[in-house]
C-alpha positions as a Markdown table, in Angstrom:
| # | Residue | x | y | z |
|---|---|---|---|---|
| 1 | Met | 219.3 | 249.2 | 21.7 |
| 2 | Glu | 218.5 | 252.8 | 21.2 |
| 3 | Ala | 221.0 | 255.4 | 20.0 |
| 4 | Arg | 221.4 | 259.0 | 21.2 |
| 5 | Leu | 220.0 | 261.5 | 18.7 |
| 6 | Thr | 222.7 | 262.9 | 16.5 |
| 7 | Glu | 220.3 | 264.3 | 14.0 |
| 8 | Pro | 216.6 | 265.2 | 14.1 |
| 9 | Leu | 214.1 | 262.5 | 14.8 |
| 10 | Arg | 212.3 | 261.8 | 11.6 |
| 11 | Leu | 208.6 | 261.2 | 11.3 |
| 12 | Leu | 206.3 | 260.6 | 8.4 |
| 13 | Gly | 202.9 | 262.2 | 8.7 |
| 14 | Ala | 200.2 | 264.2 | 7.2 |
| 15 | Pro | 198.5 | 267.5 | 8.3 |
| 16 | Gly | 195.1 | 265.8 | 8.1 |
| 17 | Ser | 196.2 | 263.1 | 10.6 |
| 18 | Pro | 195.1 | 263.9 | 14.1 |
| 19 | Tyr | 197.9 | 261.7 | 15.5 |
| 20 | Thr | 200.5 | 263.5 | 13.4 |
| 21 | Arg | 199.3 | 266.8 | 14.8 |
| 22 | Lys | 199.4 | 265.3 | 18.3 |
| 23 | Met | 203.0 | 264.2 | 17.9 |
| 24 | Ile | 204.3 | 267.4 | 16.2 |
| 25 | Ala | 202.9 | 269.6 | 19.0 |
| 26 | Leu | 204.4 | 267.3 | 21.6 |
| 27 | Leu | 207.8 | 267.3 | 20.0 |
| 28 | Arg | 207.8 | 271.1 | 19.7 |
| 29 | Tyr | 206.9 | 271.4 | 23.4 |
| 30 | Arg | 209.5 | 269.0 | 24.5 |
| 31 | Arg | 212.1 | 270.6 | 22.3 |
| 32 | Ile | 213.1 | 267.3 | 20.8 |
| 33 | Pro | 214.8 | 268.0 | 17.4 |
| 34 | His | 212.6 | 266.5 | 14.7 |
| 35 | Ala | 212.1 | 266.5 | 10.9 |
| 36 | Ile | 208.6 | 266.2 | 9.5 |
| 37 | Leu | 208.3 | 264.2 | 6.3 |
| 38 | Trp | 205.0 | 265.1 | 4.8 |
| 39 | Gly | 203.5 | 262.2 | 2.8 |
| 40 | Ser | 202.0 | 258.8 | 3.2 |
| 41 | His | 203.0 | 255.1 | 3.0 |
| 42 | Thr | 201.6 | 254.9 | -0.6 |
| 43 | Gln | 204.7 | 256.9 | -1.6 |
| 44 | Pro | 207.1 | 256.4 | 1.2 |
| 45 | Pro | 210.4 | 258.4 | 1.5 |
| 46 | Glu | 213.3 | 256.6 | -0.1 |
| 47 | Gly | 215.6 | 254.7 | 2.2 |
| 48 | Leu | 213.2 | 254.5 | 5.2 |
| 49 | Pro | 212.1 | 251.1 | 6.3 |
| 50 | Pro | 208.3 | 250.3 | 6.2 |
| 51 | Pro | 206.5 | 249.7 | 9.5 |
| 52 | Lys | 204.7 | 246.4 | 10.1 |
| 53 | Val | 201.4 | 248.4 | 10.2 |
| 54 | Lys | 201.3 | 251.4 | 7.9 |
| 55 | Leu | 199.9 | 254.1 | 10.1 |
| 56 | Leu | 200.6 | 257.8 | 10.4 |
| 57 | Pro | 202.6 | 259.2 | 11.9 |
| 58 | Thr | 205.5 | 256.7 | 11.7 |
| 59 | Val | 208.5 | 257.7 | 13.8 |
| 60 | Tyr | 211.9 | 256.4 | 12.8 |
| 61 | Phe | 213.9 | 255.8 | 16.0 |
| 62 | Pro | 217.7 | 255.4 | 15.4 |
| 63 | Leu | 219.3 | 252.3 | 16.8 |
| 64 | Ala | 222.8 | 251.8 | 18.0 |
| 65 | Asp | 223.7 | 249.7 | 14.9 |
| 66 | Gly | 222.9 | 252.6 | 12.7 |
| 67 | Thr | 219.5 | 251.2 | 11.5 |
| 68 | Leu | 216.1 | 252.9 | 11.9 |
| 69 | Glu | 213.2 | 251.4 | 13.7 |
| 70 | Pro | 209.8 | 252.5 | 12.2 |
| 71 | Thr | 207.3 | 252.8 | 15.1 |
| 72 | Val | 203.6 | 253.7 | 15.0 |
| 73 | Asp | 201.0 | 254.4 | 17.7 |
| 74 | Ser | 201.4 | 257.8 | 19.4 |
| 75 | Thr | 200.8 | 256.7 | 23.0 |
| 76 | Pro | 203.6 | 254.2 | 23.4 |
| 77 | Ile | 205.8 | 256.5 | 21.2 |
| 78 | Ile | 205.3 | 259.3 | 23.8 |
| 79 | Arg | 206.2 | 257.0 | 26.6 |
| 80 | Arg | 209.4 | 256.0 | 24.8 |
| 81 | Leu | 210.3 | 259.6 | 24.4 |
| 82 | Glu | 209.6 | 260.2 | 28.1 |
| 83 | Ala | 212.1 | 257.4 | 28.9 |
| 84 | Glu | 214.8 | 258.5 | 26.5 |
| 85 | His | 214.6 | 262.3 | 26.8 |
| 86 | Gly | 214.6 | 264.0 | 30.2 |
| 87 | Gly | 213.1 | 267.4 | 30.9 |
| 88 | Arg | 209.8 | 269.1 | 30.0 |
| 89 | Glu | 207.9 | 265.8 | 30.6 |
| 90 | Ala | 204.4 | 265.5 | 29.3 |
| 91 | Ile | 203.4 | 262.8 | 31.8 |
| 92 | Pro | 202.9 | 263.8 | 35.5 |
| 93 | Ala | 205.2 | 262.2 | 38.1 |
| 94 | Asp | 202.2 | 261.7 | 40.5 |
| 95 | Pro | 200.9 | 258.2 | 39.8 |
| 96 | Val | 197.3 | 259.2 | 40.3 |
| 97 | Leu | 197.6 | 262.1 | 37.9 |
| 98 | Ala | 199.5 | 260.0 | 35.4 |
| 99 | Phe | 196.7 | 257.4 | 35.4 |
| 100 | Leu | 194.1 | 260.1 | 34.8 |
| 101 | Asn | 196.3 | 261.5 | 32.0 |
| 102 | His | 196.4 | 258.0 | 30.5 |
| 103 | Leu | 192.6 | 257.7 | 30.6 |
| 104 | Ile | 191.9 | 261.1 | 29.1 |
| 105 | Glu | 194.5 | 260.6 | 26.4 |
| 106 | Asp | 192.9 | 257.3 | 25.5 |
| 107 | Tyr | 189.5 | 259.0 | 25.3 |
| 108 | Ala | 190.8 | 261.7 | 23.0 |
| 109 | Asp | 192.6 | 259.2 | 20.8 |
| 110 | Glu | 189.8 | 256.6 | 20.6 |
| 111 | Trp | 186.5 | 258.4 | 21.2 |
| 112 | Leu | 187.1 | 262.0 | 19.8 |
| 113 | Thr | 188.4 | 260.4 | 16.6 |
| 114 | Lys | 184.9 | 259.0 | 16.1 |
| 115 | Ala | 183.7 | 262.6 | 16.0 |
| 116 | Met | 186.5 | 263.6 | 13.7 |
| 117 | Phe | 185.7 | 260.9 | 11.1 |
| 118 | His | 181.9 | 261.6 | 11.5 |
| 119 | Tyr | 182.2 | 265.3 | 10.9 |
| 120 | Arg | 184.7 | 264.9 | 8.1 |
| 121 | Trp | 182.8 | 262.4 | 6.0 |
| 122 | Ala | 179.1 | 262.2 | 7.1 |
| 123 | Phe | 178.2 | 265.6 | 5.7 |
| 124 | Ala | 178.5 | 266.4 | 2.0 |
| 125 | Glu | 179.9 | 269.9 | 2.6 |
| 126 | Asp | 182.6 | 268.6 | 4.9 |
| 127 | Ala | 183.5 | 265.7 | 2.6 |
| 128 | Ala | 183.9 | 268.1 | -0.3 |
| 129 | Asn | 186.1 | 270.3 | 1.8 |
| 130 | Ala | 188.3 | 267.5 | 3.1 |
| 131 | Ala | 188.9 | 265.3 | 0.1 |
| 132 | Pro | 191.0 | 267.8 | -2.0 |
| 133 | Leu | 192.8 | 269.0 | 1.1 |
| 134 | Leu | 194.0 | 265.4 | 1.8 |
| 135 | Val | 195.2 | 265.0 | -1.7 |
| 136 | Phe | 197.1 | 268.2 | -1.9 |
| 137 | Trp | 198.6 | 267.7 | 1.6 |
| 138 | Met | 200.1 | 264.5 | 0.2 |
| 139 | Ala | 201.0 | 265.8 | -3.3 |
| 140 | Pro | 200.9 | 269.6 | -3.7 |
| 141 | Thr | 202.2 | 269.4 | -7.3 |
| 142 | Met | 199.5 | 267.0 | -8.5 |
| 143 | His | 197.7 | 268.2 | -11.7 |
| 144 | Ala | 194.2 | 269.6 | -10.8 |
| 145 | Glu | 192.2 | 267.1 | -12.9 |
| 146 | Thr | 194.1 | 264.2 | -11.5 |
| 147 | Ala | 193.7 | 265.6 | -8.0 |
| 148 | Ala | 190.0 | 265.9 | -8.5 |
| 149 | Gln | 189.6 | 262.3 | -9.5 |
| 150 | Thr | 191.8 | 261.2 | -6.7 |
| 151 | Ala | 189.8 | 263.2 | -4.2 |
| 152 | Asp | 186.6 | 261.7 | -5.4 |
| 153 | Met | 188.0 | 258.1 | -5.1 |
| 154 | Phe | 189.4 | 258.9 | -1.6 |
| 155 | Ala | 186.1 | 260.4 | -0.4 |
| 156 | Asp | 184.1 | 257.4 | -1.7 |
| 157 | Arg | 186.4 | 255.0 | 0.1 |
| 158 | Gln | 186.4 | 256.9 | 3.4 |
| 159 | Ile | 182.6 | 257.4 | 3.4 |
| 160 | Ser | 182.2 | 253.7 | 2.8 |
| 161 | Arg | 184.3 | 253.1 | 5.9 |
| 162 | Leu | 182.5 | 255.4 | 8.3 |
| 163 | His | 180.7 | 252.5 | 9.9 |
| 164 | Val | 184.0 | 251.0 | 11.0 |
| 165 | Val | 184.7 | 253.8 | 13.5 |
| 166 | Gly | 181.1 | 253.9 | 14.6 |
| 167 | Ser | 179.6 | 256.7 | 12.6 |
| 168 | Asn | 176.2 | 255.8 | 11.1 |
| 169 | Asp | 172.6 | 256.8 | 11.1 |
| 170 | Thr | 172.1 | 255.1 | 14.5 |
| 171 | Thr | 175.1 | 256.7 | 16.3 |
| 172 | Gly | 175.4 | 260.1 | 14.7 |
| 173 | Glu | 173.3 | 262.0 | 17.2 |
| 174 | Thr | 175.2 | 260.5 | 20.1 |
| 175 | Ile | 178.5 | 261.5 | 18.6 |
| 176 | Glu | 177.4 | 265.1 | 17.8 |
| 177 | Arg | 175.9 | 265.7 | 21.3 |
| 178 | Ser | 179.1 | 264.3 | 22.9 |
| 179 | Tyr | 181.2 | 266.7 | 20.8 |
| 180 | Arg | 179.3 | 269.7 | 21.9 |
| 181 | Arg | 179.4 | 268.7 | 25.6 |
| 182 | Phe | 183.1 | 268.0 | 25.4 |
| 183 | Leu | 183.8 | 271.5 | 24.0 |
| 184 | Ala | 181.9 | 273.0 | 27.0 |
| 185 | Val | 183.7 | 270.9 | 29.5 |
| 186 | Leu | 187.1 | 271.6 | 28.0 |
| 187 | Asp | 186.3 | 275.4 | 27.9 |
| 188 | Thr | 185.7 | 275.4 | 31.6 |
| 189 | Leu | 188.7 | 273.2 | 32.4 |
| 190 | Ile | 191.3 | 275.2 | 30.5 |
| 191 | Ser | 189.8 | 278.5 | 31.9 |
| 192 | Arg | 191.1 | 277.4 | 35.3 |
| 193 | Arg | 194.9 | 277.1 | 34.7 |
| 194 | Gly | 195.3 | 276.8 | 30.9 |
| 195 | Tyr | 195.6 | 273.0 | 30.4 |
| 196 | Val | 193.7 | 269.9 | 31.2 |
| 197 | Leu | 195.9 | 268.8 | 34.2 |
| 198 | Gly | 197.0 | 272.2 | 35.4 |
| 199 | Ala | 199.3 | 275.0 | 34.2 |
| 200 | Arg | 201.5 | 272.8 | 32.0 |
| 201 | Pro | 200.5 | 270.6 | 29.1 |
| 202 | Ser | 200.3 | 266.8 | 29.3 |
| 203 | Ser | 200.1 | 264.1 | 26.7 |
| 204 | Ala | 196.3 | 264.3 | 27.2 |
| 205 | Asp | 196.4 | 267.9 | 26.0 |
| 206 | Phe | 198.3 | 267.0 | 22.9 |
| 207 | Ala | 195.9 | 264.1 | 22.2 |
| 208 | Ile | 192.9 | 266.5 | 22.5 |
| 209 | His | 194.8 | 269.0 | 20.3 |
| 210 | Gly | 195.4 | 266.5 | 17.6 |
| 211 | Gln | 191.7 | 265.6 | 17.2 |
| 212 | Leu | 190.4 | 269.2 | 17.6 |
| 213 | Ala | 193.0 | 270.5 | 15.1 |
| 214 | Gln | 190.8 | 268.7 | 12.6 |
| 215 | Leu | 187.4 | 269.0 | 14.2 |
| 216 | Ala | 187.6 | 272.7 | 15.3 |
| 217 | Val | 189.7 | 274.0 | 12.4 |
| 218 | Ile | 189.3 | 272.0 | 9.2 |
| 219 | Glu | 185.9 | 270.4 | 9.1 |
| 220 | Pro | 183.3 | 273.2 | 8.3 |
| 221 | Thr | 180.4 | 271.9 | 10.4 |
| 222 | Ser | 182.3 | 271.0 | 13.6 |
| 223 | Ala | 184.6 | 274.1 | 13.2 |
| 224 | Ala | 181.5 | 276.4 | 13.1 |
| 225 | Ile | 180.2 | 274.7 | 16.3 |
| 226 | Ala | 183.6 | 275.3 | 18.1 |
| 227 | Ala | 183.8 | 278.9 | 16.9 |
| 228 | Gln | 180.2 | 279.7 | 18.0 |
| 229 | Thr | 180.2 | 277.8 | 21.3 |
| 230 | Ala | 183.8 | 277.6 | 22.5 |
| 231 | Pro | 186.0 | 280.4 | 21.2 |
| 232 | Arg | 188.4 | 279.9 | 24.1 |
| 233 | Val | 189.0 | 276.3 | 23.0 |
| 234 | Arg | 189.5 | 277.5 | 19.4 |
| 235 | Ala | 192.1 | 280.0 | 20.5 |
| 236 | Trp | 193.7 | 277.4 | 22.8 |
| 237 | Leu | 194.4 | 275.1 | 19.8 |
| 238 | Asp | 196.5 | 277.8 | 18.1 |
| 239 | Arg | 198.7 | 278.1 | 21.2 |
| 240 | Val | 199.1 | 274.3 | 21.8 |
| 241 | Glu | 200.3 | 274.0 | 18.2 |
| 242 | Asp | 203.7 | 275.3 | 19.4 |
| 243 | Leu | 204.4 | 275.4 | 23.1 |
| 244 | Ser | 208.2 | 275.4 | 22.7 |
| 245 | Gly | 208.3 | 278.8 | 24.6 |
| 246 | Val | 206.5 | 277.5 | 27.7 |
| 247 | Glu | 208.8 | 277.0 | 30.7 |
| 248 | Pro | 207.0 | 274.4 | 32.9 |
| 249 | Asp | 207.5 | 273.8 | 36.6 |
| 250 | Thr | 206.8 | 270.7 | 38.6 |
| 251 | Thr | 204.3 | 272.8 | 40.7 |
| 252 | Asp | 202.3 | 273.5 | 37.6 |
| 253 | Trp | 200.5 | 270.1 | 37.7 |
| 254 | Phe | 197.2 | 269.8 | 39.6 |
| 255 | Ser | 197.7 | 268.8 | 43.2 |
| 256 | Arg | 195.6 | 265.9 | 44.7 |
| 257 | Asp | 193.2 | 268.6 | 46.0 |
| 258 | Asp | 192.9 | 270.1 | 42.5 |
| 259 | Ile | 192.0 | 267.0 | 40.6 |
| 260 | Thr | 188.3 | 267.2 | 41.5 |
| 261 | Ala | 188.2 | 269.8 | 38.7 |
| 262 | Leu | 188.5 | 266.8 | 36.3 |
| 263 | Arg | 185.1 | 265.3 | 37.4 |
| 264 | Pro | 183.0 | 266.9 | 34.6 |
| 265 | Leu | 185.5 | 265.6 | 32.0 |
| 266 | Leu | 185.6 | 262.2 | 33.6 |
| 267 | Ser | 181.8 | 262.1 | 33.7 |
| 268 | Glu | 181.7 | 262.8 | 29.9 |
| 269 | Ile | 184.2 | 259.9 | 29.4 |
| 270 | Gly | 182.1 | 257.7 | 31.7 |
| 271 | Arg | 178.9 | 258.7 | 29.8 |
| 272 | Val | 180.0 | 257.7 | 26.3 |
| 273 | Tyr | 183.5 | 256.1 | 26.1 |
| 274 | Ala | 183.4 | 253.8 | 29.1 |
| 275 | Pro | 180.2 | 252.0 | 28.0 |
| 276 | Phe | 181.6 | 251.6 | 24.5 |
| 277 | Leu | 184.8 | 250.1 | 25.7 |
| 278 | Ile | 183.0 | 247.7 | 28.0 |
| 279 | Ala | 180.5 | 246.6 | 25.3 |
| 280 | Asn | 183.2 | 246.3 | 22.7 |
| 281 | Ala | 185.3 | 244.0 | 24.9 |
| 282 | Lys | 182.2 | 241.9 | 25.8 |
| 283 | Ala | 181.4 | 241.5 | 22.1 |
| 284 | Met | 184.9 | 240.4 | 21.3 |
| 285 | Thr | 184.9 | 237.9 | 24.2 |
| 286 | Glu | 181.6 | 236.5 | 22.8 |
| 287 | Gly | 183.0 | 236.3 | 19.3 |
| 288 | Ala | 180.4 | 238.7 | 18.0 |
| 289 | Glu | 181.1 | 240.8 | 14.9 |
| 290 | Leu | 179.0 | 243.8 | 16.0 |
| 291 | Val | 178.9 | 245.9 | 19.2 |
| 292 | Gln | 175.2 | 246.5 | 20.0 |
| 293 | Thr | 174.6 | 248.5 | 23.2 |
| 294 | Glu | 173.1 | 251.7 | 24.5 |
| 295 | Ile | 175.2 | 254.9 | 25.0 |
| 296 | Asp | 173.8 | 258.1 | 26.4 |
| 297 | Gly | 170.2 | 256.7 | 26.2 |
| 298 | Arg | 170.4 | 255.9 | 22.5 |
| 299 | Ala | 171.2 | 252.7 | 20.5 |
| 300 | Trp | 174.8 | 252.2 | 19.5 |
| 301 | Met | 175.9 | 249.8 | 16.8 |
| 302 | Gln | 179.2 | 249.3 | 15.0 |
| 303 | Pro | 181.7 | 246.6 | 14.1 |
| 304 | Val | 183.9 | 245.2 | 16.9 |
| 305 | Phe | 187.1 | 247.2 | 17.2 |
| 306 | Pro | 189.9 | 244.8 | 18.4 |
| 307 | Tyr | 192.4 | 247.7 | 19.1 |
| 308 | Gln | 190.0 | 249.3 | 21.5 |
| 309 | Ala | 189.6 | 246.1 | 23.4 |
| 310 | Lys | 193.4 | 246.4 | 24.0 |
| 311 | Cys | 192.8 | 250.0 | 25.2 |
| 312 | Leu | 190.5 | 248.7 | 28.0 |
| 313 | Gln | 193.1 | 246.1 | 28.9 |
| 314 | Trp | 195.8 | 248.8 | 29.1 |
| 315 | Ile | 193.6 | 251.0 | 31.3 |
| 316 | Ser | 193.1 | 248.1 | 33.6 |
| 317 | Glu | 196.8 | 247.3 | 33.7 |
| 318 | Ala | 197.7 | 250.9 | 34.5 |
| 319 | Phe | 195.2 | 250.9 | 37.4 |
| 320 | Ala | 196.5 | 247.5 | 38.7 |
| 321 | Ala | 200.1 | 248.9 | 38.7 |
| 322 | Leu | 199.1 | 251.6 | 41.2 |
| 323 | Cys | 199.7 | 251.1 | 44.9 |
| 324 | Ala | 196.7 | 250.5 | 47.1 |
| 325 | Asp | 196.5 | 254.1 | 48.4 |
| 326 | Asp | 196.7 | 255.5 | 44.8 |
| 327 | Gln | 194.1 | 253.0 | 43.6 |
| 328 | Ala | 191.8 | 254.3 | 46.4 |
| 329 | Ala | 192.4 | 257.9 | 45.4 |
| 330 | Val | 191.5 | 257.1 | 41.8 |
| 331 | Gln | 188.4 | 255.1 | 42.8 |
| 332 | Thr | 187.2 | 258.0 | 44.9 |
| 333 | Leu | 187.6 | 260.4 | 42.1 |
| 334 | Leu | 186.0 | 258.2 | 39.5 |
| 335 | Asp | 183.0 | 257.2 | 41.7 |
| 336 | Arg | 179.7 | 258.0 | 40.1 |
| 337 | Thr | 181.3 | 259.3 | 36.9 |
| 338 | Gly | 180.7 | 256.1 | 34.9 |
| 339 | Cys | 184.5 | 255.6 | 34.6 |
| 340 | Glu | 184.5 | 253.4 | 37.7 |
| 341 | Glu | 183.0 | 250.7 | 35.5 |
| 342 | Leu | 186.3 | 250.5 | 33.7 |
| 343 | Leu | 188.0 | 249.2 | 36.8 |
| 344 | Arg | 185.7 | 246.3 | 37.6 |
């Protein structure tokens, strides 16, 4: 049983974590009192229970018996906050728009993060930039020599794990081209009414912000691309960082007539993320260790990602939960974007 907040909601996170940045921006917008504990699970704050899976951010929900429930995974956390805290909602009331928000948020969390890891660790300049930042974000008082050694060890470990998220010599060009296209699509979309789904932010906006707060700000190579090709998007990120002053209205969401504006973004999702999700799920079903498919006309190969098989399942379940008329509206919008394959 949950308890009403009598003190700020605590979350453990790190500035270099896109999901931490996603949650902080959302909490600011929703005006939910919160306290950010900068750090990691290698040196957890005293008195806080460890989560079953040690991911960032970890949100500590107070329970009625006075204990704290450590919770990870930003998407279900946001849905829990929507249920427990009314007003300034980040998920549209319209079921069709809510489904599209779910799909776009998932794309940001699970595909854009491939670009984030790729640009952070695949290039020597970017890795040299990120490694000490990650160390000092965690421990700003660490001695410089120790920090340098820690940064080198951390970089070596992360670079060796690039293949896990899908960044390698085979997939690099696909990731980079997709990132550039996404910036152009987002630039056009936010030029209409300010956010992805209209004139008020959604959880999809915060998911995109979390990834781009790294890609377009911290990593030198991808940040230069954003500055040169999408200055509107780069400026938008600074605004989304704190939207506590925005006063949203229910009419600020896209109407059913407006949502055709999402087709270019949905086409990008259908071009790269949908085929990956389908191939990943197929590989899991067949008991394969590798996903081997073609994405955007080029070979794609990476280890099977069990969590992203669940993502496809959750998208299917969200669609199945819609009434027949809403399903028809979604299918009409997704037709010929590539995303329609997710519903088969």
